[in-house]
ZATOR-574804 format. One record per residue (C-alpha): residue in one letter; x, y, z. Coordinates in steps of 0.05 Angstrom, whole numbers, padded with zeros to 5 digits, always signed. Layout:
N
AXYZ ...
***
This chain:
257
M-00450+00054+00170 T-00409+00018+00223 Q-00453-00016+00275 P-00443+00001+00348 G-00391-00044+00379 N-00359-00061+00312 P-00291-00031+00295 S-00286+00021+00240 P-00247-00003+00179 E-00198+00053+00194 A-00189+00029+00266 G-00118+00005+00254 P-00077-00055+00231 T-00101-00124+00253 S-00074-00172+00200 A-00010-00191+00236 R+00029-00176+00299 P+00060-00107+00299 T+00135-00100+00302 A+00173-00067+00358 A+00174+00009+00352 S+00250+00008+00347 L+00250-00036+00285 P+00241-00009+00214 V+00180-00033+00176 V+00224-00044+00114 A+00298-00058+00116 L+00334-00073+00050 D+00409-00080+00043 G+00438-00092-00026 A+00373-00123-00050 V+00375-00152-00120 T+00315-00176-00160 L+00323-00204-00229 L+00264-00205-00278 G+00279-00244-00341 G+00353-00239-00325 F+00349-00163-00320 P+00365-00130-00253 A+00300-00094-00238 L+00330-00079-00170 A+00405-00072-00170 G+00430-00068-00099 A+00373-00031-00065 D+00384-00001+00004 L+00324+00026+00040 R+00296+00038+00110 V+00224+00055+00123 Q+00205+00072+00194 P+00136+00061+00227 G+00085+00115+00210 E+00120+00142+00148 I+00087+00158+00082 V+00143+00146+00032 L+00135+00169-00039 L+00175+00131-00091 E+00188+00175-00152 G+00226+00161-00216 P+00215+00147-00290 N+00179+00086-00317 G+00224+00025-00313 A+00265+00053-00255 G+00244-00004-00208 K+00188+00027-00167 S+00137-00027-00180 T+00188-00082-00169 L+00208-00050-00103 L+00136-00050-00080 R+00126-00122-00102 L+00190-00143-00066 C+00164-00110-00002 A+00098-00147-00012 G+00134-00215-00014 L+00117-00225-00087 A+00181-00208-00125 P+00242-00252-00112 L+00301-00230-00069 Q+00360-00261-00105 Q+00418-00225-00071 G+00427-00181-00010 S+00381-00181+00050 G+00311-00156+00063 R+00262-00155+00121 V+00191-00129+00121 L+00154-00125+00188 D+00213-00165+00216 N+00201-00223+00167 D+00258-00248+00124 L+00244-00239+00049 S+00294-00294+00031 D+00253-00344+00070 R+00190-00377+00042 V+00153-00375+00108 G+00174-00303+00118 R+00147-00282+00050 R+00081-00316+00065 R+00075-00277+00130 V+00091-00213+00093 R+00037-00226+00042 R-00014-00233+00097 A+00009-00170+00134 V+00014-00120+00077 G-00037-00092+00028 L-00013-00084-00044 L-00051-00043-00096 G-00017-00058-00162 H-00030-00042-00234 Q-00069-00107-00238 T-00123-00109-00184 S-00126-00186-00176 L-00201-00182-00176 Y-00244-00237-00206 D-00284-00210-00265 E-00341-00260-00257 L-00353-00244-00183 T-00391-00183-00159 V-00360-00125-00122 E-00383-00152-00055 Q-00363-00223-00071 N-00293-00200-00090 V-00284-00159-00026 R-00312-00215+00017 F-00269-00268-00017 W-00203-00230-00009 A-00221-00207+00061 R-00234-00278+00085 A-00173-00305+00049 N-00132-00256+00091 R-00170-00269+00155 A-00203-00201+00158 V-00264-00189+00201 D-00330-00198+00164 T-00360-00137+00200 D-00309-00093+00165 I-00333-00110+00096 E-00397-00068+00095 P-00364-00005+00122 A-00308-00013+00071 L-00358-00018+00013 E-00394+00045+00037 R-00329+00082+00050 L-00305+00070-00021 G-00373+00088-00052 I-00386+00019-00080 G-00444-00002-00035 G-00516+00003-00058 R-00530-00022-00128 L-00456-00028-00146 R-00444-00083-00095 D-00481-00133-00139 V-00448-00114-00205 P-00396-00163-00233 V-00327-00133-00235 S-00327-00143-00310 G-00380-00089-00315 L-00343-00037-00275 S-00305+00024-00299 A-00230+00029-00285 G-00244+00076-00227 Q-00296+00029-00196 R-00247-00029-00202 R-00195+00014-00166 R-00245+00030-00111 T-00261-00044-00103 A-00188-00063-00096 L-00179-00007-00045 A-00239-00033-00006 V-00203-00100+00001 I-00143-00064+00032 V-00186-00022+00078 C-00223-00081+00108 R-00158-00120+00116 R-00125-00064+00157 P-00054-00081+00137 H+00007-00056+00176 L+00040-00035+00110 W+00003-00004+00051 L+00039-00012-00016 L+00004+00031-00068 D+00027+00030-00140 E-00006+00089-00176 P-00066+00091-00128 H-00094+00154-00161 A-00096+00123-00231 G-00165+00118-00262 L-00199+00158-00207 D-00236+00224-00212 R-00220+00283-00166 A-00265+00257-00111 G-00234+00188-00116 R-00163+00216-00112 D-00182+00257-00051 L-00211+00194-00020 V-00145+00157-00031 D-00108+00212+00005 D-00157+00211+00063 L-00151+00135+00069 V-00075+00140+00071 R-00075+00193+00125 Q-00126+00156+00167 A-00087+00090+00161 V-00023+00124+00185 A-00061+00159+00241 H-00082+00090+00265 G-00013+00058+00263 A+00000+00037+00191 T+00059+00054+00146 V+00052+00072+00072 M+00096+00067+00011 L+00068+00092-00055 S+00086+00113-00125 S+00045+00162-00165 H+00050+00204-00228 E+00007+00256-00192 L+00070+00285-00161 D+00040+00350-00135 R-00013+00312-00098 A+00032+00255-00075 T+00088+00302-00052 E+00039+00339-00007 L+00015+00272+00021 A+00085+00242+00033 T+00128+00252+00094 R+00190+00230+00055 I+00210+00224-00018 V+00255+00171-00046 T+00278+00174-00119 V+00286+00107-00153 A+00336+00106-00210 G+00370+00047-00244 G+00338-00002-00195 R+00364+00035-00133 P+00329+00080-00084 L+00364+00146-00074 E+00347+00184-00010 R+00319+00253-00020 G+00298+00269+00051 P+00234+00296+00079 S+00177+00323+00038 P+00173+00399+00039 E+00129+00427+00093 P+00058+00443+00070 G+00038+00515+00059 P-00020+00551+00094 G-00087+00517+00084 S-00057+00450+00065 A-00098+00389+00084 R-00036+00350+00102 T-00036+00328+00175 C+00019+00276+00179 T+00093+00285+00191 G+00146+00231+00193 S+00220+00218+00203 A+00268+00228+00145 D+00319+00185+00180 A+00341+00128+00135 A+00387+00095+00186 
***
């Protein structure tokens, strides 16, 4: 439980200065990323505005993961232009700032197998200058406190690993959440928790881009859907409005200016 006077891990982004409200969080123009000589992104154009939850959909190999990694400052920008949180992706210093300001959940969790759950969360939180007092609430929020905190990551199930990686993001409070198949490996309660975390993050000022094979769930969560095909995002517009009784509480702009 969060101690009085300490911020909740959902209290909003703190990992870098926020951008001006008039600036897009992500701005890509003709972005090209080559992986092994193959154009994983082939002239990608995309705008993501503050407070959006953008669902990237498309078949395997379409470029969704590469797009998320580019926005995280991890995949190279070889042609075109790109800015994330007003940092230039073609600049080494800009990419370093992006990596500190965003939270990426990829297919590989980047956790250390020999370290315990708590040691992993503490290590990555401190490496990204997160507040130590956010670590305990994040562990409890993700259901990996108690006895699990002292279990080496090598002894965790796939779902528990996913929860540990999500705890790192929660305690870092990034301005931009980049989630690649965040529901994978989780049970129903875990998938519901992911959706709650996304909504809470956006309610406190974050922006989210995600891909998911759970399209019914992810479509209800998203405020905008972008189809990725052949290494290019294709605008689809706003997500359909939820029906009666839906738990969805967020709305966002479909403007891709």
